C-alpha positions as CSV (number, residue, x, y, z in Angstrom):
1,X,47.2,-243.2,79.2
2,X,46.8,-246.4,78.8
3,X,43.8,-248.5,79.8
4,X,43.3,-250.6,82.3
5,X,41.7,-253.5,80.6
6,X,42.7,-257.3,79.7
7,X,43.7,-256.9,75.9
8,X,42.3,-260.3,75.5
9,X,38.8,-259.0,76.2
10,X,39.2,-255.7,73.8
11,X,37.6,-255.7,70.8
12,X,39.0,-256.2,67.2
13,X,39.3,-253.3,64.9
14,X,35.6,-253.9,62.9
15,X,34.1,-253.9,65.9
16,X,35.0,-250.6,66.8
17,X,33.9,-249.4,63.2
18,X,30.2,-250.9,63.9
19,X,30.3,-249.3,66.9
20,X,30.9,-245.9,65.5
21,X,28.7,-246.5,63.0
22,X,25.6,-247.4,64.9
23,X,26.0,-244.3,67.0
24,X,26.6,-242.3,63.9
25,X,23.3,-244.4,62.4
26,X,21.9,-243.0,65.8
27,X,18.7,-244.8,67.5
28,X,16.9,-247.0,65.3
29,X,20.7,-248.8,64.6
30,X,20.8,-250.5,67.2
31,X,18.7,-249.4,70.6
32,X,17.1,-252.1,72.7
33,X,13.9,-249.7,73.4
34,X,12.1,-247.2,71.9
35,X,10.1,-244.5,74.0
36,X,7.4,-244.4,71.5
37,X,4.0,-242.9,73.2
38,X,5.6,-242.5,76.4
39,X,7.1,-239.0,75.2
40,X,3.7,-237.8,74.7
41,X,3.5,-236.4,78.2
42,X,6.9,-236.4,79.2
43,X,7.0,-233.2,80.7
44,X,4.6,-234.2,83.5
45,X,7.6,-236.7,84.2
46,X,10.4,-233.7,84.3
47,X,11.8,-231.3,86.1
48,X,13.2,-227.8,85.3
49,X,16.8,-229.4,84.9
50,X,15.5,-231.9,82.3
51,X,15.0,-235.0,84.7
52,X,13.1,-237.1,84.1
53,X,11.4,-239.1,86.9
54,X,9.7,-242.4,87.6
55,X,6.5,-240.5,88.5
56,X,4.9,-237.4,87.0
57,X,5.5,-234.9,89.0
58,X,3.5,-232.6,91.8
59,X,2.2,-229.2,90.8
60,X,4.3,-226.4,90.7
61,X,4.9,-225.1,94.1
62,X,4.6,-221.3,95.3
63,X,8.4,-221.3,96.7
64,X,9.5,-223.0,92.8
65,X,7.3,-220.2,91.4
66,X,9.6,-217.5,93.6
67,X,12.8,-219.1,93.4
68,X,12.2,-219.1,89.1
69,X,10.9,-215.2,89.5
70,X,14.6,-214.6,91.3
71,X,16.4,-216.9,88.7
72,X,14.7,-214.4,86.0
73,X,16.3,-211.6,88.1
74,X,19.3,-213.1,87.9
75,X,19.3,-213.7,84.3
76,X,18.7,-210.4,83.6
77,X,21.7,-209.3,85.7
78,X,23.8,-212.0,83.4
79,X,22.8,-210.7,80.2
80,X,23.7,-207.3,81.3
81,X,27.1,-208.5,82.7
82,X,27.6,-210.1,78.5
83,X,26.8,-206.4,76.9
84,X,29.8,-205.0,79.3
85,X,32.0,-208.3,79.1
86,X,35.4,-206.6,78.9
87,X,34.3,-204.6,81.4
88,X,33.7,-207.4,84.0
89,X,35.7,-210.0,82.6
90,X,38.3,-211.2,85.6
91,X,36.2,-209.1,88.3
92,X,35.2,-210.0,91.8
93,X,31.6,-209.0,91.0
94,X,32.2,-212.1,88.2
95,X,33.2,-214.7,90.4
96,X,30.6,-213.9,92.9
97,X,28.3,-214.5,91.0
98,X,29.6,-217.6,89.2
99,X,30.4,-219.0,92.9
100,X,26.3,-218.6,92.9
101,X,25.4,-220.7,90.4
102,X,25.0,-219.3,86.7
103,X,21.2,-219.5,85.4
104,X,19.9,-222.1,82.9
105,X,19.2,-219.6,80.2
106,X,22.5,-218.1,80.3
107,X,25.1,-221.3,81.1
108,X,26.3,-221.9,77.6
109,X,27.1,-218.3,76.9
110,X,28.8,-217.8,80.4
111,X,31.1,-220.9,79.6
112,X,31.7,-219.8,75.7
113,X,33.0,-216.5,77.1
114,X,34.7,-217.8,80.5
115,X,36.6,-220.5,78.5
116,X,37.7,-218.3,75.6
117,X,35.8,-221.1,73.2
118,X,35.2,-218.8,70.1
119,X,38.9,-217.6,70.6
120,X,39.8,-221.6,70.5
121,X,38.0,-223.0,67.7
122,X,39.0,-219.7,65.4
123,X,43.0,-220.5,66.3
124,X,42.3,-224.6,65.8
125,X,39.7,-224.4,62.3
126,X,39.0,-227.8,61.3
127,X,41.0,-229.5,64.0
128,X,37.7,-231.2,65.7
129,X,37.0,-232.9,62.5
130,X,40.5,-234.2,62.3
131,X,40.9,-235.5,66.0
132,X,37.3,-237.4,65.6
133,X,38.5,-239.0,62.7
134,X,42.2,-239.6,64.1
135,X,40.2,-241.1,67.3
136,X,38.0,-243.7,65.5
137,X,41.5,-245.7,65.1
138,X,41.3,-247.0,68.1
139,X,39.2,-249.4,69.0
140,X,40.2,-250.4,72.5
141,X,39.0,-246.8,73.1
142,X,36.2,-246.7,71.2
143,X,34.5,-249.9,73.0
144,X,35.6,-248.9,76.7
145,X,33.8,-244.9,75.9
146,X,30.8,-246.7,74.5
147,X,30.2,-248.7,78.2
148,X,30.6,-245.5,79.6
149,X,28.2,-243.2,77.5
150,X,25.6,-245.6,77.8
151,X,25.2,-245.2,81.4
152,X,25.7,-241.3,81.8
153,X,23.1,-239.0,82.5
154,X,20.5,-241.6,81.7
155,X,17.6,-239.8,83.5
156,X,18.6,-236.9,81.9
157,X,16.0,-236.0,78.5
158,X,18.9,-235.8,76.7
159,X,20.6,-238.9,77.2
160,X,17.8,-241.0,77.7
161,X,17.6,-242.2,74.4
162,X,20.4,-245.1,73.6
163,X,22.6,-244.1,70.6
164,X,20.5,-240.7,70.5
165,X,21.8,-237.4,69.5
166,X,23.1,-236.2,72.9
167,X,25.0,-239.7,73.0
168,X,26.9,-239.7,69.6
169,X,27.6,-236.8,70.2
170,X,29.5,-237.1,73.9
171,X,31.0,-240.0,72.1
172,X,32.2,-238.6,69.7
173,X,33.9,-235.6,71.5
174,X,35.7,-238.4,74.1
175,X,37.1,-239.7,71.0
176,X,37.9,-236.8,69.4
177,X,39.5,-235.7,72.9
178,X,41.8,-239.1,73.5
179,X,43.5,-238.4,70.2
180,X,43.8,-234.8,71.1
181,X,45.1,-235.4,74.2
182,X,47.2,-239.0,74.1
183,X,48.9,-237.9,77.7
184,X,45.2,-237.9,79.0
185,X,43.7,-240.1,76.8
186,X,40.0,-240.9,78.1
187,X,39.2,-241.4,81.4
188,X,35.6,-242.4,83.2
189,X,35.6,-238.6,84.6
190,X,35.5,-237.3,81.0
191,X,32.6,-238.8,80.4
192,X,30.8,-237.0,82.7
193,X,32.2,-233.8,82.9
194,X,31.4,-233.6,78.9
195,X,28.0,-234.4,79.3
196,X,27.0,-231.3,81.4
197,X,28.8,-229.3,79.0
198,X,26.7,-231.0,76.3
199,X,23.6,-230.2,78.2
200,X,24.7,-226.3,77.4
201,X,27.0,-226.2,74.9
202,X,26.8,-227.3,70.6
203,X,29.1,-230.4,69.8
204,X,32.1,-229.1,69.1
205,X,32.3,-225.8,71.8
206,X,32.1,-228.5,74.4
207,X,35.3,-230.3,72.9
208,X,37.4,-227.3,73.2
209,X,35.2,-225.9,76.7
210,X,36.8,-229.6,77.9
211,X,40.4,-228.9,76.4
212,X,40.3,-225.7,78.1
213,X,39.0,-227.1,81.1
214,X,42.4,-229.9,81.5
215,X,44.6,-227.0,79.7
216,X,46.3,-225.7,82.5
217,X,46.3,-224.7,86.2
218,X,43.6,-221.9,85.8
219,X,40.6,-224.0,86.2
220,X,42.1,-226.5,88.4
221,X,41.7,-229.7,86.3
222,X,44.6,-230.7,84.9
223,X,47.6,-231.8,86.9
224,X,50.6,-234.4,85.9
225,X,48.9,-237.2,84.5
226,X,49.3,-239.5,87.8
227,X,47.4,-236.4,89.7
228,X,44.8,-236.0,87.5
229,X,42.8,-238.8,87.5
230,X,42.1,-239.0,91.5
231,X,41.7,-235.8,91.9
232,X,39.5,-235.2,88.8
233,X,36.1,-236.4,89.6
234,X,36.5,-234.3,93.0
235,X,37.3,-231.3,90.4
236,X,33.9,-232.1,88.8
237,X,32.3,-231.8,91.9
238,X,33.2,-228.9,92.2
239,X,32.4,-227.2,89.2
240,X,29.0,-228.9,89.1
241,X,28.4,-227.1,92.5
242,X,30.0,-223.8,91.3
243,X,27.5,-224.0,88.1
244,X,24.3,-225.5,89.5
245,X,24.0,-224.4,93.2
246,X,20.6,-223.0,94.0
247,X,20.2,-219.1,93.5
248,X,21.1,-216.9,95.7
249,X,20.8,-213.1,96.2
250,X,23.1,-211.0,94.4
């Protein structure tokens, strides 16, 4: 997919390499600011989703305690379902529980099973590393990805540090995917989806989750190239709602 940028404004290959080096070296290599002592009491400002607020959060209310107990019960139901996965796979019960919202604690495990991540990884040993190296040859893609990565989930604990671990992983996955699927290449909406995946999955697993989501009609995230880009954001919000909606009785 071609990028809609003026070629005269694009960085040279050397600049693309500099960007990658900065992310690989981490926060100390190029961060404008350091949170320092602010991290000492940061949990007072962070909610259960990892979002950091500007002001200290009030004490947990009785309703929230009740909701967390309910979430714990639902988590136990998912754990029992994992233990008998072949029995529940592709069942109405599984679909119902997905649409009610997958509990935070088991979300990564659920996504791994639903997207057959272990299977696709075993079928493609070393593929992710190869795609990362191949993608790093395109300074055009790297420049665009860096601009977007810096603005993704800025208030989330995992992404709040500029050039931190999660920003580096997000950059690597997007660079690798642009090489893995040149028909799609890179689009800003992919960074939103991938960042959500990284909240619950290891780096390579998040990459293969993205490829699975875009691999066919089953997950409704990939149509023809022309159709996908304008519809991708809507599909992302649908997936986000299904996976993060408030707990309901199951």
